[in-house]
Phi, psi and omega in degrees: 000138183297141174296135178303144172279320185240135178204126177256124185238112180050040193276122179228151177215129185238138176241111178050041175087353177262123181273102180290328178219127186243098174050054176286132177235121195205131174229134174230122188283163175299130181089355184265137178258123181236122178262120175272109186249139187171158178284176177297137186089358180292334187109010182294302180298323178301315180301308180309309185294328175297314179295324178285355188060031176276347176220156176261145180287149168293314180206161178084186187217147167254132187234144170231120183056035174090353183255133180298135169296329177284316188275340180223061192296321180295311181302313182296320178294334180296329185258017187229149171229151186227133174232109182279179177303315177243109181285130181267111180242170167286107191287338180272353179259156169286170174302317175304316185290321180294317185296312180305318179294310181287334171301307179300322180300323184284354181055039180264014184094154182293148171233148171298162171304312180304320185290321175293317174304314180304305182304316176301316177299323177290330173280001173094011181259120187300151182295325184287334175284335185299330184262017175262153175291143179298333176309339183265356195272150167282172179300315179305316178293322180293330174291333180287319179292324178297320171307309181303319176298320172298316178302312186295326182285340177065043184292145181262345177228145182221125177254138182227127180244110180040055190293336185263359183297126179092350179279151173282161183312314179303314180299317174305309181305306179305319181287329176295316181290334177295312182300315180293331171293319175293325177305306182302343179264008176093011183278138177267131188243125173239119186240126169269124182205162176243013181265100185299319184299309184300312180306312183299314192282319193261324190282145168276327178224152176237135178243124184268125179241154175198127177057036178086358184253137168271117179270332180195156175235137189222142174274137193286336178290339184272348189235150171271169172311309182301318181299317188296304178304317180292317175296319174299309179301316181302316180295321179294320182285346180289326181283319184271347181078007179273129176287141181262000000 
């Protein structure tokens, strides 16, 4: 069995005595898409931020390719790409210019204009759009530039935080296909979402979170959409006391 690319070991985060994440244990293999499913406040974004080393754990470890993100921040970031709900790009630059800038920033070596355009096309951005300013882009187009940045960086791990929120169904489906393509290349993907349909369609495994705890993990191949919804609602009703 391949060594995990992403790994959480008893990972916890507390804010002023409140446990935002409670002893998370998780391993994601090369080529696997793992979806963290839960409502706002479940601990999904906290998990993403701990892997990004944006915040430090109260206890436990987040590891990328076996290295602690706290102990080896530069090395682990080199293997990582991140696409948030809103991809932050330079609005007055074109998609091509943004990709060139982030490619240089990643230190992966210079690439020709033709190579960068090819990467953008692989990410689903039409060539004519690549030379337009990002200020004219839809959210879906900005997400595609984010995918192109991950492709150019040759990242082995991809973190996604509600990436399809606000996208129309066509754009969501296109985005999912791009993520699946990255997975087929061996990239380990951790996606935080509250979209049951997207989790079932895109993920190989789904973890249901509530109040900072990972309650259960399911293989999506083993459950139907209806099964997943029922299991999810049962876990949520335990919180509210409402019978499903």
